N, C-alpha and C positions, 0 to 999 in steps of 0.2 A: 462712636457712641460717646454721648455725653454723660457725665456723672451728675445724678440728681443733686440740687442744691436748695437751700431755703432762701438764698438770695436771689430774687427775680433778675437782679441786674446782671447776675452771672449767667444767665441763659443765653443761648444764641439768639441773635436778633438780626433784623434787616432793615436797612435805611435806604429809602428811595430819594434820590435827588433830581432837580431840574435845572438844566444849565444853559445859558445863552451864549451862542457864538454871534458876536455883534462886530460889524465893520463900519467904518465911516466913509465919507466921500474920498478920503485920501488912502483908502485901503489898509487902514490901521486896525488893529484888533482891540477890543476893550478888555482890560483885565482888572482884577481886584487882588490886593494883597491881604491875606488872612491875618486878622489881628493877633496879637500876643495872648497867650493863655488857651488858644483853640489849638486842636489838632492840626499839624502842618503849619503852624504859625510862621508868618513872614514869607511863605512861599506865595507865588502868584497862581490865580485860579480865574475860571471864568466866573462872570456874574452868575449867580444861583445858588441853590442850596437845598435843604430838607423839604420835601413835601409834608405839609401837615396832614394829620389824621383826617380822612374824608375829603381831602382836596385833590383835585385832578392835577396831574403833572402839567397839563396845558396852561392851567391858571397859575400854578406856582411858580413856573419859570418867569412870568411877567410880574408877579408880586415880588419875588426875590429880586429881579432887576431893579424894581422901583425902590425897594428897601436899600439896596447896596449902592445904588448909582443915582437915584433921583430922576432917572430917565423913564419915560414912558415908551413902551415898545409894542409892537405888533408881532405876534408869533407866526412863523412860517413852518416849514417841514422839520421833522425829526431827522437829525442827520445820522445819529448813531445811538445805540445803547450798549453801555459798558457795564461790566459786573466785576466784582472781586471780592477776595475773602481775606479778612485779617483776623488771624488767630487771637491776638491779644492788642486790641485797639487802645489808643491813649484815653478815649472818652469814658469807657466803662468795662468791667472785667470780662463780660461775655463775648465769644467770638462774633464777629460782624461779618455778614453778607451785604455789600453795597452794590446798588444799582443806580446808574446814572444816565438819564436821557438827555442827550444834547439836541438842541433846537436852533435852527437859524432864526434870528430875531432882528428886524430892523427897528431903529429908534427915531422918534421925533427929535428935531433940533431942541438942543437944551444944555444946560451946564451940568456938570458932574457935581453930586452933592455927597459929601462923605457920610456914611452911616455913623451915627453916634451911638456908642454903648453896644454895638453888634460884632458880628464875626468878621467885619471888613475894616481894616485899617485906612485903606485909600483905593482909589481906582484912577486908572490912567490908560491913555491910547498909545499904542506901540506899533511900530512897523512889524511885520512878521520876522524879520532878521533880529530886531531888537527883542522881541518877546522869546525867541528860541534861545537867546543868550541869558535870559532871566532864570532864576532858581524858581521852578514852577512845578505844579502837580501834573501828573500824566494827561489829565483832561485837557490842558493847554497844548500839549503836544499833538494830540488828537485833533484839535481844532485847527491847529496850524497846518498839519498834514491835509485835512480836509480842505482848507482855503487854498492851499498850493495846487491840490488836485483839480479843485472845481472852479476856482477863481473867486474873489471877494463878493461878487454879486449873486 
C-alpha cells in the first residue's frame, strides 16, 4: 500500500520504452553508451528509449534510433517485452514500473551520428563477444541471447 503524498513525483509511475536490436552485415550489434548524468550512466544499452505520451512504441523505436544514432531503420517483429520494478529509481522519488518493448530493426546504410545534448554519449558496433564483455544494461544481455538463439538475420 502506498502512502498518500502531496508530491506527485513521489507517486508510483510507469515508463514504457521501445528499443532496437540492430545488426550489420558483419553480424555486429549496435549499442549506445548512456551519457553522464542519466540513470545507468556510462553503461551500454540498445538504441531506444521512452515512448512519448500518445506515441505508439512502433513509432518510438524508429524515432529513438534516429535521434541516438542518426540512422534510418525499418521496424520488424517484436522480439520480447521486458518488465521490472525499481522501488527507488534515480530519476524521481516514486517507485517505477518499467516496460521495455524490444524490436528487431534493420537500418539503411549510413554513418553513425552522435546525439548532442541527449541521453546518449556515443554509439558503436560490436561483435556479440565484445558486447558481452562491456558494462551493459540487462536489455543488451537479452538482445545478445536472442541473436545467439536465432542468428543475426
